[in-house]
C-alpha positions as CSV (number, residue, x, y, z in Angstrom):
1,M,102.4,223.2,-140.6
2,N,98.8,223.2,-139.8
3,L,97.1,220.4,-140.7
4,M,93.6,221.8,-139.6
5,T,91.5,222.9,-142.5
6,K,88.0,225.0,-142.2
7,P,84.8,223.2,-142.1
8,S,83.6,222.4,-145.8
9,A,80.7,224.4,-146.9
10,F,79.7,222.0,-149.2
11,P,77.0,219.9,-146.7
12,A,75.3,223.1,-146.0
13,I,75.0,224.2,-149.5
14,L,73.9,220.7,-150.4
15,C,71.4,220.8,-147.8
16,I,69.8,224.0,-148.9
17,M,69.3,222.8,-151.9
18,L,67.8,219.4,-150.7
19,V,65.4,221.4,-149.0
20,W,64.4,223.8,-152.0
21,G,64.3,221.4,-154.2
22,C,61.8,219.4,-152.0
23,T,59.5,223.0,-151.5
24,Q,59.7,223.2,-155.3
25,K,58.1,219.6,-156.0
26,S,55.8,220.0,-152.8
27,Q,54.1,223.0,-154.9
28,P,51.0,222.1,-156.9
29,Q,51.1,222.9,-160.0
30,Q,48.9,225.2,-161.8
31,P,46.2,224.3,-164.1
32,T,46.4,225.2,-167.9
33,E,43.4,226.8,-169.4
34,L,42.0,224.5,-171.9
35,T,41.8,225.6,-175.2
36,Y,38.6,225.2,-177.5
37,L,37.8,225.3,-181.5
38,A,34.4,225.6,-183.0
39,L,33.9,224.8,-186.7
40,G,30.8,225.8,-188.2
41,D,29.2,228.6,-190.2
42,S,26.3,231.1,-189.0
43,Y,25.1,229.0,-186.4
44,T,28.7,229.1,-184.9
45,I,29.3,232.3,-185.3
46,G,26.0,233.3,-184.3
47,E,24.4,235.5,-187.2
48,A,22.4,238.2,-185.8
49,V,23.1,237.6,-182.1
50,P,25.8,239.5,-179.9
51,E,28.7,237.7,-179.5
52,Q,28.5,236.9,-176.0
53,E,25.0,235.4,-177.1
54,R,26.9,232.4,-179.4
55,W,26.9,229.2,-178.4
56,P,30.3,228.6,-178.5
57,V,30.5,231.5,-176.1
58,Q,27.7,230.3,-173.7
59,L,29.2,227.2,-173.5
60,V,32.7,228.0,-172.2
61,D,30.8,230.9,-170.2
62,S,28.9,227.8,-168.8
63,L,31.8,225.7,-168.4
64,Q,33.7,227.8,-166.3
65,K,31.0,228.3,-163.9
66,A,31.1,224.6,-163.7
67,G,34.6,224.9,-162.7
68,I,36.3,224.1,-165.8
69,D,38.6,226.5,-166.5
70,V,38.6,227.3,-170.9
71,K,39.6,229.7,-172.8
72,A,37.5,231.7,-174.8
73,P,36.8,230.0,-178.1
74,T,38.9,230.3,-181.2
75,I,35.6,230.2,-184.1
76,I,36.5,229.2,-187.5
77,A,32.9,230.0,-189.1
78,K,31.1,232.4,-191.5
79,T,27.3,232.5,-192.4
80,G,26.7,231.1,-195.4
81,W,29.6,228.3,-195.6
82,T,29.1,225.1,-197.0
83,T,31.4,221.8,-196.5
84,N,33.5,222.5,-199.2
85,E,33.8,226.4,-198.1
86,L,34.4,225.4,-194.1
87,M,37.4,223.2,-195.6
88,E,39.1,225.9,-197.6
89,A,38.9,228.2,-194.6
90,I,40.6,225.9,-192.1
91,D,43.4,225.6,-194.7
92,Q,44.0,229.2,-195.5
93,A,43.7,229.3,-191.3
94,A,46.7,227.2,-191.4
95,V,46.6,226.7,-187.7
96,D,49.7,225.0,-186.7
97,S,48.0,223.9,-182.9
98,T,46.3,221.2,-181.3
99,Y,42.9,222.0,-178.9
100,D,41.7,220.6,-175.5
101,F,38.1,220.5,-177.1
102,V,36.6,221.0,-181.1
103,S,33.2,221.0,-182.3
104,L,31.5,220.7,-185.5
105,L,28.3,221.7,-187.0
106,I,28.1,222.0,-190.5
107,G,25.9,221.6,-193.3
108,V,22.9,223.8,-193.5
109,N,24.0,225.6,-196.5
110,N,24.7,222.6,-198.4
111,Q,21.0,221.9,-198.2
112,Y,19.9,225.2,-199.1
113,R,21.8,225.4,-202.1
114,G,20.7,221.6,-203.3
115,Y,24.2,220.2,-203.1
116,D,24.5,216.2,-203.9
117,I,24.3,214.5,-200.5
118,N,26.9,212.6,-201.1
119,Q,28.9,215.6,-201.6
120,Y,27.9,216.3,-198.0
121,R,28.7,212.5,-197.0
122,V,32.3,212.7,-198.3
123,E,33.3,216.2,-197.3
124,F,31.9,216.1,-193.7
125,Q,33.7,213.1,-193.2
126,S,36.8,214.7,-194.2
127,L,35.9,217.8,-191.4
128,L,35.5,215.3,-189.2
129,E,38.8,214.0,-189.2
130,Q,40.4,217.2,-189.4
131,A,38.8,218.0,-185.9
132,L,40.1,215.1,-184.8
133,A,43.4,215.9,-185.7
134,F,42.8,219.2,-184.1
135,A,41.9,217.4,-180.7
136,N,45.0,215.4,-181.1
137,N,43.0,212.4,-182.4
138,R,41.2,212.3,-179.0
139,S,37.6,211.4,-180.3
140,E,36.5,212.0,-176.8
141,R,37.5,215.9,-177.2
142,V,35.1,216.3,-180.0
143,I,31.1,216.7,-180.2
144,V,29.3,217.0,-183.8
145,V,25.7,219.1,-183.4
146,S,22.6,218.5,-185.4
147,I,21.9,220.9,-187.9
148,P,18.6,222.6,-186.8
149,N,15.5,222.6,-188.6
150,Y,15.3,225.9,-190.0
151,G,12.1,225.0,-192.4
152,V,9.9,226.0,-189.0
153,T,11.0,229.8,-189.0
154,P,8.9,232.5,-191.2
155,F,11.9,232.9,-193.5
156,A,11.1,229.0,-194.4
157,Q,7.3,229.1,-194.7
158,S,7.4,229.9,-198.7
159,R,9.9,227.6,-199.1
160,N,8.4,224.2,-198.5
161,P,9.3,223.7,-195.4
162,E,8.2,220.3,-194.9
163,R,10.9,219.2,-197.9
164,I,13.8,221.0,-195.9
165,G,13.0,219.4,-192.4
166,K,12.8,215.5,-194.3
167,E,16.1,216.9,-196.3
168,L,17.8,217.9,-192.9
169,T,16.6,214.6,-191.1
170,T,19.0,213.0,-194.1
171,Y,21.9,215.3,-193.4
172,D,21.6,214.7,-189.6
173,T,21.4,211.0,-190.0
174,I,24.4,211.2,-192.1
175,A,26.2,213.4,-189.5
176,D,25.3,210.9,-186.7
177,S,26.3,207.7,-188.5
178,I,29.9,209.0,-189.5
179,S,30.3,210.6,-186.0
180,G,29.3,207.0,-184.8
181,Q,31.8,205.6,-186.8
182,Y,34.9,207.6,-185.1
183,D,33.1,207.5,-181.9
184,V,32.4,211.2,-181.7
185,A,29.5,212.5,-179.6
186,F,26.6,213.3,-181.9
187,I,24.7,216.0,-179.9
188,N,20.9,216.2,-181.4
189,I,19.3,219.9,-180.8
190,R,16.7,219.5,-183.7
191,N,13.5,219.0,-181.3
192,L,15.2,222.2,-179.8
193,S,15.1,224.2,-182.8
194,E,11.6,223.5,-183.8
195,N,10.4,225.1,-180.6
196,A,10.5,228.1,-182.6
197,R,7.6,227.1,-184.2
198,S,5.6,228.5,-181.6
199,D,8.1,230.7,-179.5
200,S,9.3,233.7,-181.5
201,S,11.9,234.6,-178.9
202,L,13.7,232.0,-179.8
203,L,14.3,233.7,-183.2
204,A,16.9,236.6,-184.0
205,Q,15.5,239.4,-185.4
206,D,16.0,238.5,-189.1
207,Q,13.3,235.8,-188.0
208,L,15.8,232.9,-189.4
209,H,18.6,232.1,-187.1
210,P,18.4,231.2,-183.4
211,S,18.3,233.9,-180.6
212,G,20.7,233.7,-177.7
213,K,17.8,232.1,-175.8
214,M,17.9,228.9,-178.0
215,Y,21.7,228.9,-178.1
216,A,21.4,228.8,-174.1
217,Q,19.1,225.7,-174.7
218,W,21.3,224.2,-177.2
219,V,24.3,224.7,-174.6
220,S,22.5,223.3,-171.5
221,R,21.7,220.3,-173.7
222,M,25.4,220.2,-174.4
223,L,26.9,221.1,-170.8
224,P,26.6,217.9,-169.4
225,I,28.3,215.7,-171.8
226,V,31.2,218.3,-172.4
227,T,31.8,218.7,-168.9
228,S,32.1,214.7,-168.3
229,K,34.5,215.0,-171.5
230,L,36.7,217.3,-169.8
231,K,36.5,216.6,-166.5
């Protein structure tokens, strides 16, 4: 009887598996593209400007140039929407995922239609809570953008521009206060929008909504804040 046996192949196989495992662990993980949800009205959808000039699209482009990999924005916004209409649209969209970053800009149509300011207060808070939920309750991943003062535009000159400006100040004060309660950054672009009073190139052809040039100025103000939150 031959008691000698062939050397087992098991140690060799084990060695190969260990080497493969170490190699796999040493491979750097590929960074995941960040996702972005923009909620709003005509200002967010970019009424009267090409898609590439919308501020959420310009923001993503600027973030990518800064080395932050962000996907094209998902936008839930439409010209004319009030807070309650945005709420309804979000429900209808049935969003079933969270996002790495969320922005909210809403309220101008509440003011334009003369809605009760308390309605804005209640519904804005609800929308902000929804935005936080979309951001997986990370307050540092949500921003609120102020309402531009359309009272300086040619469109508004026969509509009591001084009253418009004062009322929008009240809206922004409410949004700023509620944002602070939730530790969410409030980015005020009011003074940038008012530059349209003396610079017509900051307005789209409809003489009401911002041009891509104005949106670029907004993005320049947002970019340092958003970059610090995403890095």
